[in-house]
Structures are given as C-alpha cells and as structure tokens.
C-alpha positions in Angstrom: -69.0 -9.8 4.1 -66.7 -10.7 7.2 -66.1 -14.1 7.7 -67.8 -15.5 10.7 -65.6 -17.6 13.1 -65.6 -19.2 16.6 -64.1 -15.9 17.8 -66.7 -13.7 16.5 -68.9 -13.9 19.7 -66.0 -12.9 21.9 -64.9 -10.1 19.5 -68.4 -8.6 19.4 -68.6 -8.9 23.4 -65.2 -7.1 23.6 -66.6 -4.3 21.2 -69.7 -4.1 23.3 -67.8 -3.8 26.4 -65.4 -1.1 25.0 -68.6 1.0 23.8 -70.1 0.8 27.3 -67.1 1.7 29.2 -66.3 4.5 26.8 -69.9 6.0 27.3 -69.5 5.7 31.0 -66.2 7.7 31.0 -68.0 10.7 29.7 -71.0 10.4 31.9 -72.3 10.4 35.3 -74.8 7.8 36.4 -76.6 6.2 33.9 -79.5 3.9 33.4 -79.6 0.7 31.4 -81.9 2.4 28.9 -79.4 5.3 28.6 -76.6 2.6 27.8 -78.8 1.1 25.1 -79.7 4.4 23.5 -75.9 5.4 23.4 -74.5 2.0 22.2 -77.3 0.5 20.3 -77.1 -2.7 22.2 -80.3 -4.7 23.4 -81.4 -4.6 27.0 -80.2 -8.2 27.7 -76.7 -7.5 26.2 -76.5 -4.0 27.9 -77.2 -5.6 31.5 -74.9 -8.4 30.9 -72.0 -6.3 29.7 -72.7 -3.9 32.7 -72.5 -6.7 35.0 -69.3 -8.0 33.6 -67.6 -4.7 33.8 -68.8 -4.3 37.5 -67.5 -7.8 38.3 -64.1 -6.6 36.8 -64.1 -3.5 38.9 -64.5 -0.8 36.1 -67.8 0.3 36.9 -70.3 0.0 39.9 -73.9 -0.1 40.4 -75.4 2.6 42.6 -78.1 2.2 45.2 -81.8 1.8 44.5 -83.3 5.3 43.6 -86.6 4.4 45.4 -84.5 5.0 48.7 -84.2 8.6 47.7 -87.9 9.1 46.4 -87.2 8.8 42.8 -89.5 6.0 42.2 -93.1 5.3 43.5 -94.3 2.4 41.5 -92.8 -0.3 39.3 -89.2 -1.8 39.3 -86.7 1.0 39.8 -84.0 1.4 37.0 -80.6 -0.1 37.6 -78.0 2.7 37.6 -74.3 2.4 36.9 -71.3 4.9 37.0 -67.7 4.6 36.2 -65.5 3.6 39.0 -63.1 6.3 38.9 -61.0 4.8 41.7 -60.6 1.3 40.0 -57.0 2.4 39.5 -54.6 5.5 39.3 -52.5 7.0 36.6 -49.4 9.1 37.3 -48.5 12.3 35.4 -44.8 13.1 35.7 -42.7 16.3 34.8 -39.1 15.4 35.0 -37.0 18.4 34.9 -33.2 18.9 35.0 -33.1 19.8 38.7 -36.5 18.4 40.0 -39.3 15.7 39.4 -42.9 16.2 40.1 -45.4 13.3 40.1 -49.4 13.9 40.0 -51.7 10.9 41.1 -55.0 11.0 39.3 -58.1 9.0 39.3 -59.7 7.6 36.0 -61.6 10.8 35.5 -58.5 12.9 35.3 -58.9 14.5 38.8 -55.7 15.1 40.4 -55.6 13.7 43.9 -52.1 14.0 45.1 -48.7 15.6 44.2 -45.2 15.3 45.3 -41.8 16.9 44.2 -38.3 15.5 44.8 -35.2 17.8 43.9 -32.1 16.3 42.3 -28.7 17.2 43.6 -27.4 18.6 40.3 -28.2 18.6 36.8 -25.2 16.2 35.9 -26.3 13.2 38.2 -26.0 9.5 37.2 -29.1 7.8 35.5 -29.6 5.7 39.0 -29.8 8.8 40.9 -32.3 10.4 38.7 -34.6 7.4 38.5 -34.3 7.1 42.3 -35.5 10.7 42.7 -38.4 10.0 40.2 -39.4 6.9 41.9 -39.3 8.6 45.3 -41.7 11.4 44.2 -43.9 8.8 42.8 -44.3 6.8 46.0 -44.6 10.0 48.1 -47.6 11.1 45.7 -49.2 7.6 45.9 -48.8 7.6 49.7 -50.5 11.0 50.0 -53.6 9.4 48.7 -53.4 6.2 50.4 -52.7 4.2 47.2 -50.1 1.4 46.6 -47.8 0.8 43.5 -50.1 -2.1 42.5 -53.0 0.6 41.8 -51.2 2.3 39.2 -52.5 1.3 35.7 -50.0 3.6 33.6 -47.6 6.4 34.1 -46.4 9.2 31.8 -43.4 11.2 32.2 -42.5 14.4 30.4 -38.8 15.2 29.8 -36.9 18.3 28.4 -35.7 16.4 25.3 -37.3 15.2 22.0 -39.0 11.9 22.3 -39.9 9.9 19.1 -43.3 8.2 18.5 -41.7 4.9 20.0 -40.7 6.7 23.3 -37.0 6.9 22.4 -34.9 10.0 23.4 -33.1 11.9 20.8 -29.7 12.3 22.4 -27.9 14.6 19.7 -27.3 17.1 22.3 -25.7 16.6 25.7 -28.4 18.3 27.6 -30.9 15.9 26.1 -28.9 12.8 26.9 -29.2 13.7 30.6 -32.8 12.4 30.3 -32.1 9.2 28.5 -31.8 7.2 31.9 -33.7 4.0 31.0 -36.9 5.3 32.9 -39.5 3.0 31.3 -37.5 -0.2 31.9 -36.4 1.0 35.5 -39.7 1.5 36.6 -41.3 -1.3 35.1 -38.6 -3.6 36.8 -39.0 -1.7 40.3 -42.9 -1.3 40.3 -44.4 -3.3 37.3 -45.6 0.0 35.7 -46.3 0.7 32.0 -44.4 4.0 31.6 -44.8 6.2 28.7 -42.2 8.9 27.7 -42.9 12.1 26.0 -41.2 15.6 25.4 -42.5 18.0 28.1 -43.7 20.7 25.4 -45.6 18.1 23.6 -47.4 17.0 26.8 -48.0 20.8 27.6 -50.0 20.9 24.4 -52.0 17.8 25.2 -52.7 19.3 28.7 -53.7 22.7 27.4 -55.8 21.3 24.8 -57.6 19.2 27.2 -58.1 21.6 30.2 -56.7 25.0 29.1 -56.9 27.9 26.8 -56.7 25.6 23.8 -59.6 23.4 24.8 -61.5 22.4 21.5 -58.9 23.9 19.3 -57.4 21.5 16.6 -54.6 23.7 15.3 -52.7 24.8 18.3 -48.9 25.6 19.3 -48.1 25.5 23.1 -45.0 27.2 24.1 -43.1 26.5 27.4 -41.9 29.8 27.8 -40.5 30.3 31.4 -36.7 29.6 31.5 -36.3 28.0 28.1 -38.6 28.0 25.1 -39.8 24.8 23.6 -43.1 24.1 21.8 -45.6 21.3 21.4 -47.5 21.4 18.0 -51.0 20.1 17.4 -52.1 20.0 13.7 -55.6 18.9 12.8 -55.9 17.5 16.4 -52.9 15.5 16.0 -49.8 15.8 18.0 -46.7 16.0 15.7 -43.4 14.4 16.4 -41.3 14.2 13.4 -39.0 11.6 12.4 -37.0 11.8 15.6 -39.2 13.5 17.8 -37.7 17.0 17.0 -41.0 18.5 15.8 -41.4 21.7 17.7 -37.8 22.2 18.8 -36.9 25.8 18.6 -33.2 25.7 18.3 -33.5 27.7 15.1 -34.4 30.8 17.3 -30.5 31.1 17.5 -30.4 32.3 14.1 -33.6 34.5 14.3 -33.0 38.1 14.1 -34.0 39.8 17.3 -34.0 36.8 19.3 -30.8 34.8 19.0 -31.1 32.0 21.7 -33.9 30.1 23.3 -34.2 31.9 26.7 -37.5 32.3 28.0 -39.7 35.0 29.2 -38.7 34.6 32.9 -35.0 34.3 32.1 -35.0 37.3 29.9 -36.8 39.4 32.4 -34.7 38.5 35.2 -31.5 39.2 33.0 -32.8 42.7 31.7 -33.8 43.8 35.1 -30.3 42.8 36.5 -28.9 44.8 33.5 -30.8 47.9 34.5 -30.2 47.5 38.1 -26.5 47.3 37.4 -26.5 51.0 36.0 -28.1 54.0 37.4 -31.6 53.9 36.3 -34.3 55.1 38.5 -36.7 52.3 39.1 -38.9 50.7 41.7 -37.3 47.4 40.8 -34.4 48.4 43.2 -36.0 47.0 46.0 -35.5 43.6 44.5 -31.8 44.2 43.7 -30.4 41.9 46.4 -32.2 38.9 45.4 -32.8 39.8 41.5 -36.2 41.0 40.2 -38.4 38.1 38.7 -40.6 38.4 35.8 -43.7 39.0 38.0 -42.1 41.8 39.7 -41.2 43.5 36.4 -44.8 43.1 35.1 -46.2 44.5 38.4 -43.9 47.5 38.2 -44.8 48.0 34.5 -48.4 48.0 35.5 -47.6 50.9 38.0 -46.0 52.8 35.2 -42.2 52.1 36.0 -40.4 53.3 33.0 -37.5 50.7 33.2 -40.0 47.9 33.5 -42.3 49.3 30.8 -39.1 49.0 28.6 -38.5 45.5 29.6 -42.0 44.7 28.9 -41.9 46.1 25.4 -38.6 44.2 24.8 -40.1 41.0 25.8 -43.3 41.5 23.8 -41.2 42.3 20.7 -39.1 39.2 21.4 -42.1 36.9 21.8 -44.0 38.3 18.8 -40.7 37.4 16.6 -40.9 33.9 18.1 -44.5 33.4 17.5 -44.4 35.0 14.1 -41.8 32.5 13.0 -43.7 29.6 14.6 -46.9 30.9 12.9 -45.3 31.2 9.5 -44.2 27.6 9.6 -47.1 25.9 11.2 -50.0 28.3 10.7 -52.0 27.5 13.9 -55.1 29.0 14.9 -53.9 29.7 18.5 -50.6 30.0 20.2 -50.5 29.5 24.1 -47.8 30.6 26.5 -47.4 28.0 29.2 -45.4 27.3 32.2 -45.0 28.9 35.4 -44.5 32.4 33.8 -48.0 32.1 32.3 -49.5 33.1 35.6 -48.2 36.7 35.2 -47.6 37.0 31.2 -51.0 37.9 30.5 -49.9 41.6 30.5 -47.8 40.6 27.3 -50.9 39.5 25.1 -51.8 42.8 23.9 -48.5 44.2 23.0 -47.5 40.9 21.3 -51.0 40.7 19.3 -50.2 44.3 18.0 -46.7 43.3 16.7 -47.4 40.0 15.3 -48.5 41.3 11.8 -44.9 42.8 11.5 -43.4 39.1 11.7 -46.1 36.9 10.0 -48.7 37.2 7.4 -50.8 34.6 9.1 -50.9 35.9 12.8 -52.8 33.6 15.4 -54.7 34.3 18.6 -52.3 34.3 21.4 -53.4 33.2 24.9 -51.7 32.3 28.3 -52.5 28.8 29.8 -54.6 28.7 33.0 -52.7 25.7 34.0 -49.6 27.5 34.9 -46.6 25.3 36.2 -49.1 22.3 36.1 -49.6 22.2 32.4 -46.9 19.3 31.9 -48.3 17.1 34.6 -51.9 17.8 33.2 -50.6 16.5 29.7 -48.8 13.6 31.3 -52.1 12.5 33.1 -54.0 12.8 29.9 -51.4 10.8 28.0 -51.6 8.1 30.7 -55.4 8.1 30.5 -55.4 7.6 26.9 -53.3 4.6 27.3 -55.6 3.2 29.8 -58.7 4.0 27.9 -57.3 2.4 24.8 -56.2 -0.8 26.7 -58.7 -1.1 29.6 -60.3 -4.6 28.5 -56.6 -5.9 28.7 -55.7 -4.4 31.9 -56.0 -6.3 35.3 -57.1 -4.2 38.1 -55.3 -4.5 41.5 -58.6 -4.2 43.6 -62.3 -3.0 43.2 -63.1 0.3 45.1 
C-alpha cells in the first residue's frame, strides 16, 4: 500500500486537474456531469478542479444555456471548454536557406505563418538565429500575439538530433545547424525551445494529421531535394544513439540509387539532360528556366515520351529506396512528404508495382496531404506534446 503523507492531497489534486485538462483537450463544450463520467471524480471535486483551471486560465466557462433555449426548468448545467488561446506554440522549419515559423493555438490550429530567407548557406550562428527570431516575431505579430504568450517552440533542422536535443555534427552540413538555438531563444525571449530532426517531425506531423493518421508503423520520407526519413515503430519515434535513425546516407551504396537526391532534384536533373540533347518533348517550353517535377509529371500525363521515361526512372529509383527501408524497418506504410508530395501521386502506382522486386515485405505507399507544411505541422505537435505534459507547471501570461 502506498504511504500517505502530507503531500498526498496536493498530488491527488494535481492528478485530478491533469485528468480534467486532458479530457477538455479532446472535447468541445462539456458539462460537469460529462467531466465526472470521463474522470471518475465526484461532482464537488470536478467543479472545484474546473474552477481552479478556469482561474489559472486554462479553461473557460460558457454562457448559461437557458439564454439559448437549452433549458426550460431547473438549474442549467455549467459548461466548460478548453481556452485554446490561453497561450500559443511555435512550429519552426529551419532549412539551409530559409526559416518558416507557424503560430498555433492549443488545439493545434495554425493561426499565422512567416518565413525569412538566409543570405547564404554558410552564415554565422548569430545570423541564422537572428533570421529564425525575425520569422518568429513576424508570425506572432500577424496574429496579435506577444513573445510572452509562447508556451513552447519546436524547431526542425536538417541534421540528426538525439533524444536530448543535441545536434550530431559529424558532417559539415549538419554542423551548420548547431547554432545554440535553444539557449539563444531562451535568453532572447524566455522560450522553451525543443530541437528535432526535420524528417522526424514530418513523421510526427503526418501521423497526426496526414496519410499516416492512426498508423503505428510508418516511415515518412522527405523526398523533394534530398531524401531523409523519420521512422515510427510501434507508435514510438526512433532516434538511435546519436539521433541518426532514419538517416539515408547508405543510399550512396545502393545499386540503382547512388546518392540522396530527392524526387524534385532528380526530375529537374533528368529533364535538363533530355533538353540538352535533341529529344522531341513538350518540356522544351521550360528550357530557359528548367523543368520542375510538377511539369514533368504533367507532361507524362499528357503522353510525352521523354517525361514518361523520367517518371519511370523516378518510380524505379524510389522503389529501390523504399524497398531498402522496408527491408530494414518493415513498416505498414511509407509516406512521401515535402513540397513534391503535391504532385508525386502519379508515382504511387508504378512504385507499388516495382516494390516486390526490391523487398520481401512491401509496404503501402502514400503521399502526404500536408505538402511543404509537413515539418511545421510536426513541430507544432511536438511543442503541444511538451505543453500538455507540463501544463500544470506552466504560468500563463494572460487569460483570453
């Protein structure tokens, strides 16, 4: 039997408050009776906890339903709902040439977004931090929020990040993202900043609101310019010892692949190769600027022979990549994410047809409906997870 101490009532109160808050996060307006049914609390305790959470700003009480014809006799039921504007979280996608920041409420609704370009890939840590901070402030300003309203932020970077938020810097490119972002933004703004690999966040985001919703064994591949993957196994995001789980550098050794360039990059390259010759193709109208993946796929749909050949090469290349990943991790589903996902649906059928050639355990393949937003969606989810886990220890700047 657990020992009862002087701290026991406070602990029980905290557990009760957490249970009520968790219920309200997944509900709309609820009555005290519904709170009791969901949590097992007595009426008196349920009311007391709701009032405490309301005083702290986490929830709010709705108007008397009688005013809307909901009751004719007796005392109207008190109704409460989550105060989704009690604070905000930031989801950040920090690329090599641009930072994008999304402001979200506590239900995960994106309210504002801003991007800030970097002058070059090889900029100083101070310049990169300044660009990220500027994008964050622009996004907050767009929704009328202040830095004090931010309860947590999560930043996705194109480098491996371990479970403790430390960047793996064994490659020069990865080291460009090791800029001390967490401490810098905490000093500047007082924010708690979580750091994570961008493909890992893509996996979290797509499993939350994308093609992988409800799937416990899934790999999400960021497939536009460079290939990188996030792996969820049994509902748990994998990191590995140094954060390298899901890194795809081994593709350089894979027959028929040989590097980590993504669908958009290879479509552009192979289209340029075709246009450099004398091939007859409708892609020539894009010769001056270069044909992009979306244009190649559209030409293939119209029956262009050169574009169809590029599409077939892309499908075989991605079938080899997915086959290798499926052989190692055996997921139920592989999702292609990133900006190219908006047009890559045309690859699904030929990839699926080729997969049995490259793995004995072919998964389902889908494209993410989240497109270029998949990383920021995952970053928002990561920041919300932190807030939800630590709500009772956080102080709200204001009550909305």
